[in-house]
N, C-alpha and C positions, 0 to 999 in steps of 0.2 A: 393553770387548768381553767377550761372554759365550761361552763355549765350548759349542757345540752338539755333543751325543753323537752323534746320527744323526738321519736324516730316514727316514721310511716313507712311500711312495707306493703307493696301492692304487686299481686302476681300478674303476670302476663294473661293472655287468653287466646284461644282459638274459637272461631265462629263457624256456624251453619252445619258442620259435620255431615256435609253433602246436601240432603234435601232440606235440612232446618234453616233455610235462608232467612237471614235477619231475626232469628229466633231462638236457636239453640247455641249455647255457648259452653265453654269448657275452660276452667282456670288452669293454668299450666305453671311449672316450676322454673321460670324465669321472672326476675323480680325488678321493679323499680324502687329504689330506696331514697327516702327524703330524711336527712338529719337536720333538725331545725334548731337554731340558737337565736337568743334575742340580739338585736342589732340597732343601730340608729337609722339605717335606711334599708329598703328591700334590696337583697342581693342574692342571686341564684348562681351558685358555684357548681360546676360540673366536673366529676371525676372520671367521666366516661369519654373515650375518643369519639363515639359515635353521636355525642351531644354537643361536639364543638361547633361554635357558631350560634348556638341557641342564646337567646336574649337573656342578659343577666340582671335587668331591672324590671320595672314595671311594664314592660312590653312582653315579658314572659308570659306565655299562655297559661302556666299555672297560677301565676299571680293574678291575671285577668279573671279566671274562673272563681279563685278564692275571693276576689274583690267583689264580684258579682253576687255570690252567696251572702257575703257580708251585708251588702246594700239591702239584699232582700229582707234581712232581718234588722235593718236600720242602725248597723253598726259600722265601725272603722276598725280595720285590723291593725294591730301593733306590728311595726317593721320587724323583719326577721332575715337572718342570714340562712339560706336553705342549701345545704350541700346534697347535690343530687347524683346518684349512681344508677346506671341502668343496664341490666343484662339483655333488655328486650330491643332488638334490632329494629330501627325505623323502617317504616313502609314495607314490611315483610309479611304481613298477614298475622301478627301475633299480638295485637291489641295495644300498640305503644301509645296511640292516642287516648284510648279507653283507660288505661292505667294511668296516664297523666291526669285525666279528668277526675278519676276516683281519688288520686293523691292530692289534687287540689281541693276538692271537697272536703276531704278529711283534714287537710290543713286548715281550711276555714273554720271547720267544725271545732277542732281542738282549740285554736285561738279564741273562738267564741264562748268557750266554756263547755264543749261536748253537749251542745243544744240540740243536735238533729237526730231524728230517729232514722232507722235504717231505710224505711219506706221513703222519707224525704230525700236522702242521699240517692236513692234509686231513681226518684222521678226526677230530680235536678239533672242526674247523669244521663238519663234517657233523653231529656229535652235538649241537652247540648250535644249528645252524639247522634240522636236521631233514630237509634234502634237499641234494644235492650241487651242483646247477646253478649257482647264483649264487656260492657260496663257491669253488667249484673254478675258475670263470672268473676270479674276482678273484685267486686264488692262482696259477694257471698262465698265464693270459692266453690269447688266441685262442679257439678253438671247443673245447668240452668236452663230453664226454658221460658220464654216470655213473648208478650205482644205489647205494642206501644203505638199510641197515637197522641196528637196534641191534646186530647182531652184526659186520657187515663192511660196508665200502665200496670200491667199485671205480670209478675215473675214468680215461678214456682222453682224451688231448688230440690233437686233429686238426690238420691243417694249417690256417693262417690263410686265411680265405676272402678272395678278391679281390674285394670289393664295398664300397660305402659305405652308410652308415646315416643315417636322419634319426629323431631322437626328436621326437615331437610331444607336447609336455607341456601338459597343461591346466592352469587355475588352481585346481584342487582336488585333494585327497587322496583316496586310496582305501586303506583299511586292507587288509592282506592277510586279516585274519579276516573281514571283511566280504564280500570277493571270494570266499573259500572257502566262505562261507555260502550262496551261491546254487547251488553244484555238487551234482549228485544223489548220493545214497547209492550208487547201483549203476547199471550200464548193462547193456542187453540183450547177450547173448553175442556176436551177430553185430556188433553195433555195436562192441564192443571189439575184435574180431578186426580189422574194418575200420581202426579208429584205429591199432593196432599196425602194420598193413601200410602205412598212409601215412606213420607215422613212420620206418619201415624204409626207404622209398623216399626219403623227405626226406633221411636220412643219406647213402644212396648217391649221390644227385643233387649233395649238397653235395661230397662227395669227388671226384666227377668234374667239378666245376665247371659242372654243367648247371643254372645258376639259374633259367632259365625253369620247368624241372620242379620245382626245389626250391621256388620260389615257389608253384606250383600245390599242392604237397602242404602247405606251410605254411597255406594257406587253406582246407584240407579238415579241419581239426581237429574232433573230435567230444568231446574231453575236458573243455575248460574254455571255449573262447572263445565257442561259441554261448550260453552262459549269462551270461558276464560282458560282453559287448559291449553289453548293455542299459544298462550304468552310463555308456556313452560317447556323448556327443552327435555326431550326424552320422557315426557310424561306417562305415556302407554307402556314404554319399556321399563320404567321404574316400578309402575304398578305391578307388571308381570313378575318382576324380579323378586319384590318384597313379599308378594303372596308365596312365590316359591320357597322363601326362607322361613315362612310360618306367620307372616302378618295375616291379619284377617281384613284389613281395609287400608286404602290409602285415599285421602282426599285433599283438595285444596284447603289451607288454613285460612279462613276468611276469605278475602278477595284474592289470596296469594300475594307474592309468588312462592311462599314456603308450602312444602307438601308436608302433610301430617300422616304418618304411618302408626297404625294401631296394631300392638302386638301383645301376647300374653305376657303375664308377669315373669320377670326374670330374662326377657329376650332382647331388651332394648340395646345393650351395648354390643351384643354379638351381631344384631342385624345391622346397627349402625356401621360398624366396621366393614361389613360385606358391602354396603351400598357405597361408602366412601372409596372402597378399593375399585369399584366398578363404575362409578359415575362421579368423576372428579368436579363436575360442575357444581355439585351440592356439598355442603358441609352438615354432617349429621350431628344433631344434639339429641342424646337421650333425655327424655323428660318424665316426670310424674305428673299426675293429676294433683294440683294444689288443693287441699282440703279446707284451708282457713280463710281465704279471700284477704281483705285488707286487715292488717295487723297494726296496732299503735303500741309502741314501747315508751315509757315515760321515765323522767328523772334519771338521766344518765350523767355522769361527769367524765369527760375525756380531755386528753391533752389538746391544747389549741393548735 
């Protein structure tokens, strides 16, 4: 038997929700899991096919982040064997890099003796990721709204929305750098005002659980979706189709290429099947909104 020190479970996330560009995030029920054991050297062992080829030693991104956190506190981390399992597809707009950052920060925090406040975790993660939406959702769970700069970070957690989600994941990746490359350098002043107003109404509609209006606002984004949807086959056709099936919105998940469909409670499996039967380019994944954010489970004993 081998003594497991702790397990870290981090939800994936979807960002933007249309006009909430780099600001609104939603934690979703796909997870990155780290099982951590004492070891003589640092070793990252993957159990997921999608993580094949990821560095197993100190070159691993999660070690690099954890080591950076430890050095900030003037400490060194004891080496561990970290068994990594991920349900979150890479480069698909479901927060794979953000979940890895949160997992790495929590890894350092636990090895340092649980010394970090949640505000410190948030600040470190935003400085590493560059924006708050994905990392804050993975950290807090539920629906989050934030703003970040090099000087300060503010994030508010809202009540968990009472709807279900469907992630429509295509069989190709879209790097964030490529998706950002199609965005304009500037927008006309009147367009920016309109985009800001739409985002404001979206948030109020979500707070009031007026999901029909929230869906309308999600689909009136002017900041990123009109430019990025050209990467997605059948974008307009799928949006019309899911609305006919009872969905109240469809948006890009983060930078894409995953499409996120918002449906009333109890409808995600039914609509998923209909979409897959009609648009074979996409695999439909019914999802829930994750309510907990990052979770740490301690003191397990498992077979080696």
